C-alpha positions as MATLAB code, in Angstrom:
seq = 'MVQQLADEKNIAILGAGAVGQLIYQQLFAYGHAPLFITRVHEQQQTVTFTALDSLITESTALLASPNSESLRLEQVRLLIVCVKAYQVCGAIKSIIDKLSPKCHILLLHNGMGPHLEVPELLHGQGLSLGTTSQAALKHERWHIEQTGSGTTQLGHLTGPRLSQELKTHLLNAIPNSQWCEPILPSLWHKLAINAAINPLTAIHDCNNGALAEAQYKEQISAVVSELTEVALADGIELDKSVLINRVFEVIGLTAINYSSMHQDVANKRKTEIESINGFVVQRAQHHNLIANENLSLLEQVKKMEADYLK';
ca = [
      79.211   74.481   81.515;
      82.450   72.930   80.273;
      83.139   73.680   76.639;
      83.316   70.554   74.506;
      85.680   70.001   71.634;
      84.134   70.804   68.278;
      84.249   67.138   67.276;
      83.571   64.722   70.101;
      85.077   61.869   68.114;
      88.568   63.335   67.963;
      89.474   61.482   71.160;
      89.106   57.711   71.154;
      90.039   55.013   73.650;
      91.244   51.663   72.353;
      90.399   49.055   74.974;
      87.655   49.117   77.589;
      89.385   47.608   80.590;
      89.384   49.222   84.015;
      91.948   51.894   83.121;
      90.351   52.636   79.749;
      86.950   53.127   81.351;
      88.446   55.268   84.110;
      90.090   57.603   81.579;
      86.798   57.683   79.669;
      84.939   58.755   82.820;
      87.431   61.519   83.544;
      87.278   62.859   79.999;
      83.486   62.587   80.002;
      83.239   64.482   83.292;
      85.374   67.230   81.784;
      82.974   67.598   78.872;
      84.277   65.185   76.252;
      82.609   62.068   74.910;
      85.446   59.798   73.773;
      84.746   57.087   71.245;
      85.385   53.568   72.573;
      87.066   51.256   70.065;
      86.424   47.658   71.088;
      85.552   44.334   69.511;
      81.921   44.883   70.584;
      79.736   45.754   67.587;
      77.016   47.731   69.374;
      76.713   51.435   68.485;
      76.100   52.587   72.058;
      76.656   51.249   75.550;
      75.549   52.354   78.996;
      78.613   52.564   81.236;
      78.401   52.730   85.017;
      80.967   54.389   87.242;
      81.390   54.260   91.011;
      83.539   57.169   92.152;
      85.873   57.332   95.141;
      83.062   58.918   97.167;
      80.784   55.949   96.247;
      78.608   58.124   93.995;
      77.295   56.025   91.092;
      76.703   57.610   87.693;
      75.728   56.305   84.263;
      76.488   57.612   80.797;
      76.010   56.461   77.230;
      79.236   55.779   75.364;
      79.662   55.627   71.597;
      81.319   52.432   70.392;
      83.141   51.453   67.236;
      85.070   48.338   66.258;
      88.368   48.303   64.354;
      86.251   47.213   61.370;
      84.011   50.297   61.517;
      83.702   52.548   58.495;
      86.978   54.323   57.904;
      85.467   57.816   57.976;
      84.551   57.458   61.653;
      88.070   56.402   62.598;
      89.739   58.966   60.341;
      88.240   61.697   62.538;
      90.196   60.528   65.591;
      92.951   62.965   66.527;
      94.048   61.329   69.787;
      93.961   57.566   70.287;
      94.571   56.466   73.888;
      95.611   52.812   73.917;
      94.615   51.150   77.193;
      94.955   47.441   76.436;
      97.360   45.053   78.162;
     101.015   45.456   77.203;
     101.071   42.151   75.302;
      98.016   43.266   73.290;
      99.325   46.690   72.231;
     101.002   45.850   68.930;
      98.182   43.599   67.735;
      95.568   46.184   68.661;
      97.398   48.951   66.805;
      97.940   46.763   63.740;
      94.180   46.152   63.592;
      93.400   49.851   63.263;
      96.437   51.784   62.060;
      95.488   51.702   58.353;
      92.210   53.483   59.157;
      93.754   56.269   61.230;
      94.708   59.637   59.811;
      98.431   60.545   59.804;
      97.269   63.491   61.935;
      96.150   61.135   64.700;
      98.391   61.082   67.770;
      98.751   57.833   69.713;
      99.185   57.609   73.480;
     100.157   54.288   75.078;
      98.887   53.884   78.643;
      99.613   50.435   80.051;
     101.630   48.603   82.694;
     105.155   47.524   81.918;
     107.478   48.475   79.065;
     108.438   47.127   75.674;
     105.729   48.147   73.192;
     107.325   51.605   72.868;
     110.242   49.905   71.077;
     107.967   48.165   68.545;
     105.057   50.550   67.943;
     107.055   53.269   66.095;
     107.669   50.751   63.278;
     103.906   50.282   62.861;
     103.006   53.948   62.470;
     102.218   55.778   59.236;
     103.373   59.251   60.210;
     101.459   59.437   63.511;
     103.122   60.861   66.600;
     103.599   58.678   69.676;
     103.420   59.550   73.373;
     103.705   57.334   76.435;
     102.057   57.451   79.833;
     101.877   55.787   83.211;
      99.292   56.142   85.957;
      99.042   55.061   89.579;
      95.278   55.543   89.623;
      93.431   52.331   90.514;
      90.118   50.958   89.324;
      88.242   47.685   89.751;
      85.952   46.209   87.126;
      82.738   44.857   88.677;
      81.065   44.004   85.379;
      81.924   44.415   81.689;
      80.756   48.058   81.711;
      80.890   48.938   85.395;
      84.094   50.041   87.110;
      84.822   51.489   90.510;
      87.708   53.845   91.138;
      89.572   52.388   94.111;
      92.501   54.768   94.373;
      93.663   58.180   93.313;
      97.181   58.742   92.086;
      99.409   60.592   89.695;
      99.601   60.273   85.923;
     102.674   61.145   83.865;
     102.452   61.624   80.105;
     105.100   62.624   77.604;
     106.153   62.684   73.963;
     108.324   59.904   72.526;
     108.587   60.259   68.750;
     107.048   61.762   65.614;
     104.718   64.778   65.398;
     103.735   66.197   68.770;
     100.286   66.183   70.302;
      98.542   69.495   69.681;
      98.628   71.958   72.551;
      94.815   72.026   72.601;
      94.458   68.275   73.056;
      97.332   68.177   75.544;
      95.654   70.866   77.653;
      92.279   69.102   77.587;
      93.918   65.801   78.530;
      95.839   67.244   81.479;
      92.817   69.179   82.718;
      90.584   66.104   82.557;
      92.884   63.608   84.314;
      93.409   64.553   87.982;
      96.995   64.963   89.210;
      98.426   64.565   85.715;
     101.510   66.204   84.284;
     103.425   66.351   81.023;
     106.961   65.016   81.495;
     109.820   65.155   79.049;
     111.720   62.971   78.880;
     108.987   60.460   79.746;
     111.094   57.275   79.873;
     112.498   57.890   83.407;
     108.906   57.992   84.716;
     108.158   54.673   83.026;
     111.284   53.034   84.473;
     110.318   54.390   87.891;
     106.869   52.800   87.642;
     108.419   49.622   86.234;
     110.584   49.258   89.354;
     107.520   49.404   91.601;
     105.668   46.856   89.478;
     108.708   44.570   89.141;
     109.092   44.367   92.908;
     105.458   44.152   93.997;
     103.471   42.389   91.280;
     105.270   39.053   90.907;
     105.911   38.585   94.620;
     102.253   39.112   95.510;
     101.253   36.675   92.769;
     103.791   34.022   93.779;
     103.056   34.253   97.506;
      99.300   34.845   97.103;
      99.264   37.904   99.326;
      98.252   41.543   99.352;
     100.774   44.324   98.859;
     101.156   44.983  102.563;
     102.539   41.511  103.258;
     105.695   42.490  101.362;
     106.654   44.818  104.213;
     107.748   41.735  106.171;
     111.513   41.392  106.678;
     111.743   38.177  104.646;
     111.122   40.096  101.393;
     113.454   43.051  101.942;
     116.608   41.543  100.427;
     114.829   40.203   97.336;
     113.000   43.475   96.678;
     116.257   45.400   96.995;
     117.958   43.016   94.559;
     115.177   43.330   91.983;
     115.359   47.120   92.072;
     119.179   47.138   92.064;
     119.256   45.036   88.904;
     116.671   47.268   87.275;
     118.611   50.461   88.001;
     121.739   48.936   86.463;
     119.840   47.908   83.339;
     118.146   51.306   83.085;
     121.535   53.027   83.283;
     122.792   50.877   80.409;
     119.715   52.070   78.497;
     120.677   55.673   79.212;
     118.276   56.252   82.119;
     119.848   57.197   85.461;
     117.801   56.270   88.536;
     118.643   56.686   92.227;
     118.645   53.137   93.600;
     118.183   54.084   97.267;
     115.355   56.509   96.526;
     113.652   53.914   94.339;
     113.894   51.130   96.921;
     112.443   53.469   99.549;
     109.651   54.381   97.145;
     108.784   50.721   96.595;
     108.364   50.167  100.337;
     106.395   53.408  100.593;
     103.978   52.136   97.927;
     103.737   48.806   99.742;
     102.610   50.716  102.838;
     100.242   53.049  100.995;
      98.560   50.176   99.123;
      98.814   47.593  101.911;
      95.251   46.267  101.604;
      95.320   46.159   97.792;
      96.006   43.122   95.632;
      98.225   43.789   92.630;
      96.956   43.397   89.087;
      99.254   40.409   88.597;
      97.905   38.747   91.718;
      94.386   39.238   90.344;
      95.413   37.860   86.949;
      96.852   34.696   88.497;
      93.903   34.305   90.888;
      91.534   34.510   87.908;
      93.753   32.316   85.691;
      94.472   35.064   83.166;
      97.616   35.818   81.208;
      99.802   38.218   83.185;
     101.987   41.113   82.065;
     105.133   39.538   83.524;
     106.882   39.594   80.114;
     106.519   43.386   79.993;
     107.608   43.911   83.599;
     110.381   41.637   84.897;
     110.657   40.129   81.423;
     111.506   43.537   79.979;
     114.253   43.996   82.575;
     115.681   40.583   81.646;
     115.436   41.336   77.928;
     117.278   44.642   78.224;
     119.845   43.070   80.569;
     120.612   40.425   77.949;
     120.851   43.162   75.313;
     123.585   44.846   77.367;
     125.266   41.576   78.478;
     124.212   42.176   82.079;
     122.904   39.716   84.650;
     119.451   40.108   86.188;
     119.015   36.829   88.056;
     116.386   38.034   90.563;
     114.174   39.401   87.805;
     114.753   36.229   85.772;
     113.761   34.071   88.735;
     110.499   35.979   89.215;
     109.803   35.828   85.484;
     110.288   32.059   85.399;
     108.161   31.448   88.514;
     105.204   33.444   87.198;
     105.521   31.877   83.731;
     105.393   28.439   85.370;
     102.240   29.440   87.265;
     100.702   30.617   84.010;
     101.648   27.396   82.251;
      99.702   25.414   84.833;
      96.412   27.078   83.891;
      96.944   28.509   80.390;
      96.746   25.328   78.312;
];
């Protein structure tokens, strides 16, 4: 039997999207029972999980809202934030005053940007960042299916460090995970893949595999080239050729998949384009660089959004 932490509430997940529920399932399977912090006011919720081998399991999750009694939230020692990038700062603002200074915060979302703003919101808490290539699909509000395995990189950014005990439990629970320091190169690496694949699949209404066609090669290379130049100006050195090859490798490995941005546009939801290509453009402007390919993709997706987000 897996030994549980003395206090099951010392790990909490803020946000119950597909990734949040997937991390919950992995922690639960390892012997933890993370607290879900959502806007739902129920005390408990049955969550259903379909694994990669199609095995379906159910468990009962404990829920709390940001307005829950402070004592319950003060017990949290690791808060894993799994909301959309554009929701991160608002979500943290809604709860930060109820968290103990001993609580460590881990951001796990697509794109970049919140890591520059969140440190200003903290009251002594440490901050770590993460990225994962695991994939999950939400069938219903509390039913997800894991649709792909992958690697997860986590690492410290600022403030007090995550305790060795919690770090060990986290890495043991999440398959193919590793602690990386510095963590920012891993996030830029993932950003390059997202910046090339996500907007193009949304704009052209296609799956990832369609981007292997010759017509997209020059544009994908340009997007990644701009990103590597911007990253270097930010102090992060990336190998452009290796990264471009990796993008096309991911396109092949995920050929039948539809990107999260494609799904957002198809379902008329706000996308994370501002935190993906938009972040590249923002940092380019900060360094007086030009990122026209990323800007073009940003503007095209924003126009698509404007047509249905009114």
